N, C-alpha and C positions, 0 to 999 in steps of 0.2 A: 505882479502875477495876477492873471485874470481869475476871479473867483468862480468856483464851480457851484452853480445854484441848483445842481441836481445831485448833490452829494449823498442824499439819503433815498434815492429812488428805489422804491419797492422794499425799503427796510422797515422793519417793525420796531417802532419807537414807543417806549412806555415811559410816561412822565407822571410822577406823583406830585400832589399839590398843584395840579395843573389848572385849577379854577381861577387863579388870580396871580398877580405879581410875576416873579421870575418864572414860575411854572407855566403860566399862561403864555408869556412871551416866548419861552423856549418851545412850547408846543406849536405855536403859530409859525415860528421860524422853521422848525422841522417839517411842518406841513408844506410850507412854501418851497422847500428844497426836495420835495418828492416823498417824504416819509409817510408811512401809514401810522397815524398817531393814536395811541391809546391814552385817552385823557382820564386820569384817576384823581378823584377828589371826594371828600366827604360831604361837600356842599353840592347838592344836585343842581341847583339853579345856576351857579357860576360854572360848574363843570360842563353842563349842557351848552352854556353860552360859549365857552372856549371851543367846543367841538363845532358849533354852528359857525363861528368865525372862520375856522379852517375850511369847512366844506363850502361855505359861501364864496370863498376865494378860489375854489377849484381843487382844494386838497382833500385828503381822505382822513377822517377821524371818527372815533367812536368814544363815547363817554361811559365810564363804569364807576358807579358810586361805591366807595369802599372806605372802611376805617383801616388806614394803613398800619395801625398798631396791632391788628388782630391777624394771627396767622391764617385762620380759616378764610378770611376775606381776601388776604393777599393771594392765597393759593387759588381762589376763585378767579381772580383777575388773570393770573398766569395761565391757568387751565383754559380760559377763554381764548387767550392769544394762541396757545399751542393747538387747540382744537381747530382754530380757523386758519392759522398760517404756518404751523409746524415749527416755528422758530421765533426767537427774539433777538434783535440786533443791537438795540440801544436801550439802556435804562438810565433815566435821570431821576435821582432821588432828591426831590425838592420840597417835600412836605415839611412844614415846620410851624411850631407855635412858640409863644414866649409868655412868661408870667413875670410880672414886675413886683417882687416881694423880697424882703430880707429872708435870710435862711431861717431865722427864728419864726417869722410869720408864715413861711412856706409850709403848707400841709404836706403830709406824705403822699396824699392822693394827687396833689398838684405837681409835686416833683415827679411822680411816676408818669403822669400824663405827658409832661414835656419830654422826658427821657424816652417814653414809648413811641410818641409820634415822631420825634426828631431822630432818634438813634436806633431804637429797636426796629423801626420800619425799614431802615437802610439794611440792617442785617437780614430781615425777612425777605426783602425783594432781591437782595444779592443771593442769598441761600437758594431761593426757589427758582430764580431765572438762570443761574449759572449753568445748570445742566443743558440748557437749550441755546446757549450763546456759543457761537463758533466763529471767531474773527470779528467780534463786536466790541462794544465799549460800554463801560459803566461810568457815569459822572455823578459824584456825590456833592451836594451843596453844603458846605460848612459855613464859616463866618470868621471875620477878624476877631470875634469874641473868643475864639479858640486860643488866641495869642495875647491879646490885650483887651480888657473889658472894663466895666464899671460896676458900682454897687447895685444890688437888687436884681441881678439877672443870672444868679449862680446856676440854676438848672439849665438855662439856655447855653451858657458858656461851657458847662460840663458836657452837654450833649454834642455841641459842635466840636469840642476837643476830641470827644470819642469818635466822631465821624472821621476826623483826620487820621487818628491812630488806626482805626479799623481799615481805612483805605490803604494805608501803608502795609499793614499786615496782610490784607487780602491780595495785594499785588505780589507778595512773596510766594503765594500759593499757586499762581497761574502764570504761564508764559504769555507774553503779550500777543503772540500769534493766536492764542485761544481767546483772550479777552484782555483789553486794557482797562485798568481801573485808576481813575484819577479824581481829584477833588478840586473844587473852586471855593475860594474864601472871599466873598464879597465884603466890601465895607458897607456903609449905609446905602440902601437901595430905595428908590422912590416907590414904596409899596405901602399898603395899609398897615402892615406889621411894623414897619420902620416908624411910621408917624404915630403909632399907638404908644411908643416909648415915652414915659413921662419926662425923661431927661431931654429928649428931642422937642417935646411940646413946650418945654420951658425956654427954649432958645428962640432967638430971632430967626425966622425962616430964611432970611437973606444970608445968615451966617452958616447955614447947614449945607455941608458939601455932601451930595449924594449922587449915586450913579443911577442911570435909567435902566429899567428891567431889560429893555431890548439890547443894551450893551452887554449885560451879563449873559443873555441868551446867545448872543453871537459867540462869546467865549466858550460857553458850554457846547455849542454846535461844533466849534473847532475841535475841542477835546474829543468829541464823539465821532469825528470824521477821520477818514484815512490820512488827512493832512497832518494829523498828530500821531502818526504811526510809531514814532520813537519816544513818545511821552507815556510813562507808566509808573504808577505808584507815587505821584507827586501832588503837591497842592499849588495851584496857580492863584495868586492874589489879584483881586480886581477892586482896589480901594482908593484910587486916585492919590496914592502915596500916603494914605493915612498912617500906616505903621512905620513909615520911613522917618517920621518927625518925632523928635523928643517931646 
């Protein structure tokens, strides 16, 4: 089948965590395929860089600095989109942080930060964009940690499990003709967040199996496109078979 490289022509695409990693790769891919990309990140330098990469290659993008865990800032982003384009077609909830501590060492403030950035932001962007989506798609980025994990990442694993459960529940509230809601669960992805994991740092780099951000971006764009019209309320794994092995 010949791939349609204009799948998102004139579609308004909002991506959180777009300053680096999966979020940046997804933003760039959506821009290449004709999307008008709203780059959302709390880091002004990296967010602006993502937008510049898109526009330099002939795409359309604008960066908006926002703390995705704060309702007021989320609504500012969405109001900007609606005031300018009257609609939102694609939302990719990609923002994420990770803290490497045992439960006992984990402060309440650290736990809340991970849950707020990773999970609460998904709720907020879904809640406030859904009134303006008609025939679009939401893709939430979870993780294999929602299913199998290791020590000292309890808040991250909990937040990613919550994203999957929320995605399933949300799909029950909306007909796919209105909005399709799906989730992707990557394994290790070659991003700064992945390599900051002390467990990964302790391993021989040659023994680490990880996926490239562009590969995940391609899957996200598929789920957000009309090519995935029959996929709703599910999680797609992209882990190079990591969870298949005992």
